[in-house]
N, C-alpha and C positions, 0 to 999 in steps of 0.2 A: 629427749633423742640424746642425749647425754647417757643418759642413764644407763637406756639399756645397750649401748657402748658398751658400757664397760663391764656389762656383764653376760655379755658375747665375748669381748675380750676375754676373758677370767674366767670365762666357762671355757671354752678353745685351753685356752694355756694349759687349766686344767688336764684336762686329754691329752694334750698333750704330755701333758706331766705322766699321765697314768701309760702312755703308750712308750714316750724313749726314753730307754736306756743306757746314758753314756757312764763313756770306759777311757781310761787310757789303759794303751800300752804301754811297759817299758821294757827292750830291747837293751841289748847288749848299744846296741846302731843308736840309739835317740828312743824319747817318751812319744806317741800320736794318740787324739784323740777319737774317737769311735764314737759313731751315733749307732747304737741296737737295739730294736724292737722288738719288745715283751713275749714273741710270738717265735723267735727266731733258735734256733737247736748254734751249737760251738760244739765245738770235736778236736781230742787234743792226741796225737799222735804219736810214740817211736819205741826204738827196742832199748829193751833192759840192758845195764851191760854186763850185767852177770846169767841171768840168763839164754839170753842174743836173741827174745823173743821178740816178734813188737805187740804194746798196746796200743787198746784204744781205746777212749776215756771221752762219753755221748753225754750232750748232758743240756737242761734245756736252758731261756735268758726269763728269766722272769723275775719276781722279785731281785729274787737272788740269782745265781749259781745256784741251780738246782737238779734234783732228778736224775743224777747223773748212775747212767752205765759202765759197765767196764768190757769189755773183750780181751779175752788172752786165751795163752791157754796154762791145762792144770798143771804144770808148774812152773809156771811164774804166779801164776796163783797161791799159790803153795808157800815159794818166796815173800811175799809180800801178806801172808798171814799165818805163818808154818802149819796152813790147813788144818788151826783151829774156829772160823771159821767163815761166811758167802760172803767173799763180797761184795757182789751186791745187793745183797739183800741190807748188808751197812750202807754202801755210796747212794744207796736211791736213798734212804732217811736225810742226807745231806745237807746243807744248802752253804752261800759267802759268799758271800760278796765282794772275795780275792779271791784269785791261783797264781800258786806260783808253780816253776817248774823249772826245772838242772836234770841240762839233757849231756853228755858226753859224743853220744852218735850222730845226735843232734832231733830235733822235734819242729812239726806241725803245726799251725792251733789255725782254729777254722772259726771261727765268732760272724755266725749272720752270713753279710755280705763280704767280713773280712778273711784274709789268709796272711801267713807269717809263715816260712822255716828262718830256725834258727838254731844248730851249729855246733857245739863246744860251749854250751854258756844256758845264761837260764833268762826268764821269763818272767815278769807280773803283770799279772791285768785285773784294775779296781772301777769297782761301777763306785759312779760318783753320787748316785743315790742307789736306793731299796727300803720299795716300797710295794 
């Protein structure tokens, strides 16, 4: 019975390890531990301080933060890319375990069940494990 219990416990732990994505969010007001799920998504929204246009970055939470897409106007995209490449084609291929953003005008972050807003400051999100 003990071997069976250990095997079941190990299997449950492995499943939880594969499903759960703990993350640390660092804001100027403090640090928080989040528990994210692999199939959740995230969104970062801010106003570009040069073009004064909104930018919305959407992504998936998987093994990493991945499958990024950016929604903004042509002028703001050209500001970031110098008009040389498609921003969405470039960011779609990216994956990272850390997100860092700073904004003078304010930034909104949604990660799964959690939402944060920060004005005139920076935020950082780190996934604690990436598999």
